[in-house]
KEKE-3310 file (N, C-alpha, C; in steps of 0.2 Angstrom, whole numbers, plus 5000, padded with zeros to 4 digits):
npx = (5638:5650:5646:5639:5649:5657:5648:5647:5660:5661:5651:5657:5667:5661:5655:5666:5670:5674:5662:5649:5644:5634:5640:5642:5642:5648:5647:5649:5644:5654:5662:5661:5667:5659:5646:5632:5635:5632:5628:5630:5622:5627:5624:5626:5632:5637:5647:5653:5640:5628:5613:5595:5588:5574:5563:5557:5566:5576:5581:5575:5582:5593:5604:5602:5613:5629:5639:5654:5667:5682:5678:5667:5650:5641:5626:5614:5601:5587:5588:5583:5582:5580:5593:5601:5608:5609:5619:5615:5620:5631:5648:5664:5681:5691:5693:5682:5671:5660:5649:5642:5630:5622:5607:5609:5606:5597:5600:5593:5594:5582:5571:5561:5568:5578:5576:5573:5576:5580:5587:5579:5566:5563:5557:5564:5576:5593:5605:5612:5616:5621:5622:5632:5635:5647:5652:5663:5668:5680:5681:5686:5686:5687:5700:5709:5717:5717:5725:5727:5714:5707:5714:5711:5701:5683:5674:5667:5662:5670:5682:5690:5704:5711:5729:5734:5730:5720:5719:5731:5739:5747:5743:5749:5757:5758:5745:5743:5733:5724:5716:5703:5696:5683:5689:5702:5718:5718:5725:5731:5720:5711:5711:5702:5702:5695:5692:5680:5670:5679:5676:5662:5660:5664:5678:5695:5706:5715:5723:5727:5735:5733:5746:5754:5751:5739:5740:5740:5746:5737:5738:5734:5733:5727:5719:5704:5688:5688:5685:5688:5688:5684:5681:5675:5672:5664:5659:5642:5635:5625:5623:5612:5603:5609:5622:5634:5641:5643:5654:5656:5665:5668:5679:5679:5686:5695:5707:5719:5726)
npy = (5709:5709:5713:5702:5692:5696:5695:5681:5678:5683:5676:5663:5664:5667:5654:5647:5650:5646:5636:5629:5616:5602:5586:5573:5556:5539:5523:5509:5495:5485:5474:5456:5441:5430:5434:5445:5462:5477:5492:5510:5525:5541:5557:5573:5581:5572:5562:5545:5541:5548:5557:5553:5547:5549:5538:5542:5551:5544:5541:5554:5564:5557:5546:5528:5517:5510:5495:5490:5478:5470:5462:5468:5475:5472:5467:5476:5477:5486:5490:5488:5501:5518:5523:5512:5499:5482:5469:5457:5445:5435:5441:5437:5435:5450:5466:5480:5493:5505:5515:5532:5545:5560:5566:5578:5595:5611:5626:5640:5657:5667:5681:5676:5665:5650:5640:5625:5627:5634:5650:5656:5651:5656:5669:5685:5680:5680:5673:5658:5640:5625:5609:5594:5579:5567:5551:5539:5524:5513:5496:5483:5465:5450:5452:5454:5466:5474:5484:5488:5487:5498:5509:5514:5525:5527:5534:5545:5562:5572:5565:5556:5546:5533:5529:5519:5505:5510:5501:5496:5506:5514:5524:5540:5538:5540:5542:5541:5550:5553:5567:5568:5577:5577:5567:5571:5574:5585:5599:5609:5609:5609:5598:5591:5583:5572:5563:5551:5559:5570:5583:5594:5606:5610:5609:5603:5588:5587:5595:5598:5602:5597:5592:5596:5584:5581:5575:5571:5568:5562:5562:5552:5554:5546:5532:5524:5529:5538:5553:5560:5575:5585:5599:5607:5621:5629:5641:5641:5633:5640:5656:5663:5655:5649:5652:5645:5629:5617:5604:5591:5579:5564:5553:5539:5529:5517:5517:5507:5502)
npz = (5177:5183:5196:5200:5200:5211:5221:5222:5225:5238:5244:5244:5252:5264:5266:5268:5280:5298:5306:5316:5310:5304:5304:5291:5288:5285:5292:5303:5314:5326:5316:5313:5308:5298:5301:5298:5292:5300:5294:5295:5293:5296:5304:5311:5326:5336:5333:5336:5336:5331:5325:5326:5311:5300:5292:5280:5275:5269:5253:5250:5256:5260:5251:5250:5259:5253:5251:5248:5241:5238:5227:5222:5223:5238:5243:5252:5264:5272:5289:5306:5310:5303:5299:5298:5289:5284:5279:5266:5267:5277:5281:5275:5280:5278:5270:5268:5261:5267:5259:5259:5254:5251:5244:5232:5235:5235:5245:5249:5255:5261:5265:5274:5279:5277:5261:5252:5238:5221:5218:5208:5211:5223:5230:5235:5237:5244:5244:5239:5239:5232:5237:5240:5248:5255:5261:5268:5275:5282:5284:5293:5293:5303:5307:5296:5287:5273:5260:5246:5239:5246:5243:5231:5221:5223:5215:5220:5220:5227:5237:5250:5250:5258:5259:5265:5276:5290:5301:5302:5307:5321:5336:5335:5323:5305:5295:5278:5266:5251:5243:5232:5219:5208:5200:5200:5208:5223:5226:5241:5249:5264:5277:5290:5306:5319:5334:5341:5354:5356:5354:5355:5349:5337:5336:5331:5332:5323:5309:5292:5276:5259:5249:5232:5225:5231:5243:5260:5277:5290:5308:5319:5336:5346:5350:5344:5337:5322:5312:5297:5287:5273:5262:5247:5236:5222:5209:5205:5190:5184:5187:5189:5195:5206:5218:5223:5221:5232:5240:5251:5260:5269:5279:5288:5301:5311:5324:5332:5348)
capx = (5641:5655:5643:5637:5654:5659:5643:5649:5666:5659:5647:5661:5671:5656:5654:5673:5672:5673:5655:5647:5640:5632:5644:5639:5648:5646:5650:5647:5645:5660:5661:5663:5668:5653:5640:5630:5637:5626:5631:5627:5621:5629:5623:5625:5638:5639:5651:5651:5632:5624:5606:5590:5585:5568:5562:5555:5573:5580:5579:5573:5588:5600:5603:5603:5620:5631:5644:5658:5672:5687:5675:5662:5645:5638:5620:5612:5595:5585:5589:5578:5581:5581:5600:5604:5607:5612:5621:5610:5624:5637:5654:5670:5687:5693:5692:5677:5670:5654:5648:5636:5629:5616:5603:5610:5600:5598:5598:5593:5592:5576:5569:5557:5571:5580:5571:5576:5574:5585:5585:5574:5560:5563:5556:5568:5583:5599:5611:5610:5621:5619:5627:5632:5639:5649:5655:5666:5671:5684:5679:5690:5683:5691:5707:5713:5717:5720:5726:5726:5708:5704:5718:5709:5695:5677:5670:5664:5664:5675:5684:5696:5707:5717:5734:5736:5724:5721:5720:5739:5742:5746:5742:5755:5759:5755:5740:5743:5727:5724:5710:5702:5690:5681:5694:5710:5721:5715:5731:5729:5714:5711:5708:5702:5700:5694:5690:5673:5670:5684:5673:5655:5659:5667:5685:5697:5711:5721:5721:5733:5734:5735:5751:5752:5748:5732:5741:5742:5746:5733:5742:5729:5737:5724:5715:5697:5685:5690:5682:5692:5682:5686:5676:5677:5667:5665:5653:5637:5636:5620:5623:5605:5599:5612:5628:5639:5641:5648:5655:5658:5667:5672:5682:5679:5691:5697:5714:5719:5733)
capy = (5702:5710:5713:5695:5688:5698:5692:5674:5677:5684:5670:5657:5666:5665:5647:5644:5652:5641:5635:5622:5612:5595:5581:5568:5551:5532:5520:5502:5492:5481:5468:5449:5436:5425:5437:5451:5468:5482:5498:5516:5532:5546:5564:5576:5583:5567:5556:5541:5539:5551:5559:5549:5548:5547:5533:5546:5554:5539:5543:5561:5568:5553:5540:5522:5516:5505:5491:5487:5474:5469:5458:5472:5477:5468:5468:5478:5478:5490:5488:5490:5509:5521:5524:5505:5495:5476:5465:5451:5438:5436:5443:5433:5439:5455:5474:5483:5500:5508:5522:5536:5551:5564:5569:5585:5599:5619:5629:5647:5661:5672:5685:5672:5659:5645:5636:5620:5629:5638:5657:5658:5649:5659:5677:5689:5677:5683:5668:5650:5635:5618:5605:5587:5576:5560:5548:5533:5520:5507:5491:5476:5459:5445:5454:5455:5473:5475:5491:5489:5489:5505:5514:5516:5529:5524:5538:5550:5568:5574:5559:5555:5540:5531:5526:5513:5503:5513:5496:5495:5512:5515:5531:5544:5536:5544:5539:5545:5549:5557:5570:5569:5580:5576:5562:5573:5576:5592:5602:5615:5607:5608:5592:5591:5576:5572:5556:5552:5562:5574:5590:5595:5613:5611:5609:5597:5586:5587:5599:5598:5604:5593:5594:5596:5578:5580:5570:5574:5563:5562:5560:5551:5554:5543:5526:5525:5530:5544:5556:5566:5578:5590:5603:5611:5625:5632:5644:5636:5634:5645:5660:5666:5650:5648:5655:5641:5623:5614:5597:5589:5572:5562:5546:5537:5524:5515:5516:5503:5503)
capz = (5178:5189:5203:5202:5202:5218:5226:5222:5229:5245:5247:5245:5258:5270:5266:5270:5287:5303:5308:5319:5305:5306:5300:5288:5287:5284:5298:5304:5320:5325:5311:5315:5302:5298:5303:5294:5294:5300:5291:5299:5290:5302:5304:5317:5330:5340:5330:5331:5337:5326:5327:5323:5304:5298:5286:5274:5273:5265:5246:5249:5259:5260:5247:5254:5260:5248:5253:5242:5243:5232:5222:5220:5227:5243:5244:5259:5266:5277:5295:5311:5311:5296:5298:5299:5283:5285:5273:5266:5268:5282:5278:5277:5282:5273:5270:5264:5262:5267:5256:5260:5250:5251:5238:5231:5236:5235:5251:5248:5260:5260:5271:5278:5281:5271:5258:5248:5231:5218:5219:5203:5214:5230:5231:5240:5238:5244:5243:5237:5239:5230:5241:5239:5253:5253:5267:5267:5281:5281:5289:5292:5296:5304:5308:5290:5285:5267:5258:5239:5238:5248:5241:5224:5221:5221:5211:5224:5217:5232:5240:5254:5248:5262:5255:5270:5280:5297:5306:5303:5310:5328:5338:5333:5317:5300:5290:5272:5262:5245:5242:5225:5216:5201:5198:5200:5215:5225:5231:5245:5253:5271:5279:5297:5309:5326:5337:5344:5360:5357:5355:5352:5348:5330:5337:5328:5335:5318:5303:5288:5270:5254:5244:5225:5223:5235:5249:5267:5282:5296:5313:5324:5342:5351:5348:5344:5331:5319:5307:5294:5282:5268:5258:5241:5233:5216:5207:5202:5183:5182:5193:5190:5198:5212:5219:5224:5222:5238:5240:5257:5260:5275:5279:5296:5302:5319:5326:5338:5352)
cpx = (5647:5652:5641:5643:5657:5655:5645:5655:5665:5656:5652:5665:5667:5656:5661:5674:5670:5665:5654:5642:5639:5637:5640:5644:5644:5650:5647:5648:5651:5658:5664:5662:5662:5646:5638:5633:5632:5630:5627:5627:5622:5627:5623:5632:5641:5642:5653:5643:5628:5617:5602:5589:5579:5567:5561:5561:5577:5577:5577:5579:5594:5599:5605:5611:5622:5637:5648:5664:5677:5684:5669:5657:5643:5632:5618:5604:5593:5585:5583:5576:5583:5588:5604:5603:5612:5614:5617:5614:5629:5643:5660:5676:5690:5692:5686:5675:5662:5653:5642:5636:5622:5613:5605:5605:5602:5596:5599:5590:5587:5574:5564:5561:5574:5575:5576:5574:5580:5582:5580:5567:5559:5563:5560:5575:5589:5605:5609:5617:5618:5624:5626:5637:5641:5652:5657:5669:5674:5682:5683:5687:5688:5698:5712:5712:5721:5720:5725:5720:5705:5708:5716:5703:5688:5672:5666:5666:5670:5676:5690:5698:5712:5722:5737:5730:5724:5722:5727:5743:5741:5745:5749:5758:5756:5751:5740:5736:5728:5717:5709:5696:5689:5686:5701:5712:5719:5721:5728:5723:5715:5707:5708:5700:5699:5692:5683:5674:5675:5681:5665:5655:5663:5675:5688:5704:5717:5718:5728:5730:5737:5741:5749:5749:5741:5733:5742:5742:5742:5738:5737:5733:5733:5720:5708:5694:5686:5686:5686:5687:5686:5680:5679:5671:5669:5659:5648:5637:5631:5619:5616:5601:5602:5618:5634:5637:5646:5648:5658:5660:5670:5674:5682:5683:5692:5704:5714:5726:5738)
cpy = (5703:5710:5706:5691:5690:5695:5685:5673:5678:5678:5664:5658:5665:5658:5644:5645:5647:5641:5629:5619:5605:5591:5576:5562:5544:5529:5513:5500:5487:5475:5461:5445:5431:5428:5443:5457:5473:5489:5504:5522:5537:5553:5567:5579:5578:5561:5552:5539:5542:5552:5553:5551:5545:5542:5537:5550:5551:5539:5550:5566:5564:5547:5533:5520:5510:5501:5488:5483:5474:5466:5462:5473:5471:5471:5470:5478:5483:5486:5490:5498:5512:5522:5517:5502:5488:5472:5459:5445:5439:5437:5438:5438:5444:5462:5476:5490:5502:5515:5525:5542:5554:5565:5576:5589:5607:5621:5637:5651:5666:5676:5681:5665:5655:5641:5631:5621:5633:5645:5659:5656:5652:5666:5680:5685:5681:5680:5661:5646:5628:5613:5597:5584:5569:5557:5541:5530:5514:5502:5485:5471:5454:5446:5454:5462:5474:5483:5492:5491:5496:5510:5517:5521:5525:5528:5543:5557:5571:5568:5559:5548:5538:5527:5520:5512:5506:5508:5495:5501:5513:5522:5534:5543:5540:5540:5543:5544:5554:5560:5571:5572:5580:5572:5565:5575:5583:5594:5608:5614:5607:5602:5592:5584:5577:5565:5557:5554:5567:5581:5590:5602:5615:5611:5603:5595:5586:5591:5599:5600:5599:5596:5595:5590:5576:5575:5574:5568:5565:5559:5559:5550:5549:5537:5527:5527:5537:5546:5561:5569:5584:5593:5606:5614:5628:5635:5639:5638:5639:5650:5663:5661:5649:5650:5650:5634:5620:5607:5596:5581:5570:5555:5545:5530:5522:5514:5512:5503:5498)
cpz = (5183:5196:5205:5204:5209:5223:5227:5226:5236:5248:5248:5251:5264:5271:5269:5277:5292:5305:5311:5315:5307:5301:5297:5287:5287:5290:5298:5311:5319:5321:5314:5309:5304:5300:5298:5296:5295:5299:5294:5294:5296:5300:5310:5320:5334:5337:5336:5331:5332:5328:5323:5316:5303:5292:5280:5272:5269:5258:5244:5251:5259:5255:5252:5254:5255:5252:5248:5245:5237:5226:5219:5225:5232:5245:5252:5259:5271:5284:5300:5312:5304:5294:5298:5292:5285:5279:5273:5267:5273:5278:5280:5279:5276:5275:5266:5265:5263:5264:5257:5255:5251:5245:5237:5231:5236:5242:5249:5253:5258:5266:5276:5280:5275:5268:5254:5241:5229:5219:5214:5206:5221:5230:5236:5241:5239:5243:5242:5237:5237:5233:5240:5245:5253:5259:5265:5274:5279:5286:5287:5296:5297:5305:5302:5287:5278:5264:5250:5237:5240:5246:5234:5225:5220:5217:5214:5221:5221:5236:5244:5253:5253:5258:5260:5274:5287:5302:5307:5305:5317:5330:5338:5327:5311:5296:5284:5268:5256:5244:5234:5223:5209:5197:5198:5207:5217:5229:5235:5248:5260:5273:5287:5300:5316:5328:5340:5352:5361:5358:5352:5350:5341:5331:5333:5332:5330:5312:5299:5281:5264:5250:5237:5222:5227:5241:5255:5272:5288:5302:5319:5331:5347:5347:5348:5337:5328:5314:5304:5288:5278:5264:5253:5238:5226:5214:5204:5195:5181:5188:5194:5195:5205:5212:5219:5224:5227:5238:5247:5257:5267:5274:5287:5296:5310:5319:5332:5341:5349)
residu = (MET:LYS:THR:LYS:PHE:ILE:ALA:VAL:VAL:LEU:PHE:VAL:ILE:LEU:LEU:SER:ALA:PRO:ALA:LEU:ALA:HIS:ASP:PHE:TRP:ALA:GLY:ALA:LYS:PRO:ALA:GLU:GLU:GLY:GLN:PRO:LEU:ALA:ALA:ILE:LEU:GLY:PHE:GLY:HIS:ASN:PHE:PRO:GLU:GLY:GLU:ALA:ILE:LYS:ASP:GLU:GLN:ILE:GLY:SER:ARG:TYR:LYS:PRO:LEU:ARG:LEU:ILE:GLY:PRO:LYS:GLY:GLU:ILE:ALA:LEU:LYS:LYS:GLY:PRO:GLU:ALA:LYS:LEU:PHE:VAL:SER:GLU:GLU:PRO:LEU:GLY:LYS:GLY:THR:CYS:LEU:VAL:LEU:ALA:ALA:THR:VAL:PRO:SER:PHE:ARG:THR:THR:THR:PRO:ASP:GLY:PRO:VAL:ALA:LYS:PRO:LYS:THR:GLU:ALA:PRO:GLY:ALA:THR:ALA:CYS:ALA:PHE:SER:SER:SER:TYR:GLY:LYS:ALA:VAL:VAL:ASN:VAL:GLY:GLY:LEU:ALA:GLU:THR:GLU:PHE:ILE:ALA:LYS:PRO:VAL:GLY:GLN:GLU:LEU:GLU:ILE:VAL:PRO:GLN:ALA:ASN:PRO:ALA:ASN:ILE:LYS:PRO:GLY:GLN:LYS:LEU:PRO:VAL:LYS:VAL:ILE:PHE:LYS:GLY:LYS:PRO:LEU:PRO:GLY:ALA:THR:LEU:GLU:ALA:TYR:PHE:GLY:GLY:PHE:SER:ASP:ASP:GLY:SER:TYR:ALA:PHE:SER:GLY:ARG:THR:ASP:LYS:GLU:GLY:LEU:VAL:ASN:ILE:ILE:PRO:LEU:LYS:SER:GLY:ASP:TRP:LEU:ALA:LYS:VAL:SER:GLN:SER:GLN:PRO:TYR:GLN:ASP:LEU:ASP:LYS:CYS:ASP:VAL:GLU:ARG:PHE:ASN:SER:SER:LEU:THR:PHE:THR:ILE:PHE:ASP)
# end
């Protein structure tokens, strides 16, 4: 058991090391009052454009996007591309959130390469991670930027909750956010952020750590589209099946001059 524990600790350290990983996010095209909203499922290195997503990946790799407002769920339908979802009705003035999530999955390292199976189903397995990713985008329609609604958790396992509406934050000002893990504030978490076009090599324009209340101030020094992200890992509940359970979460928003 001691050997297995050491292996898990080493694997957690490996997962925590800097790496050029694909980001996952929710987004939206510019929103206009009285028009349907086009929500975007984002994945890749090239935020905010993202890579192409295949139709068959919706439901198997990615869950359909959701759109929620102060009054509850807003219906979405499939758009002209797999990564696009469009609101069934035009949107009125106000603030809403686009929510994204992956289908939780195993990734196990074997001598023949990685497989999407637990260790118990992968001969020669050396390491395994079970991962879930979440995305959230703040969307303001018609020039109305509300805060009360978006400052509340929506129930993602790992979640970045803005404590102010980013549309009210100017470049160089502080955008307070709270990181929540399984319903509780997450202290000591590293949150990183960058704006579209900043870098394609895994560099960040901002990095900070949450305090004991899970709070950290993002300082966006430039206007434009921003992506903030955080990760959290813990030992998998059945160590014979997998080593680590990993959670990733992102928040996207726009800063105006």
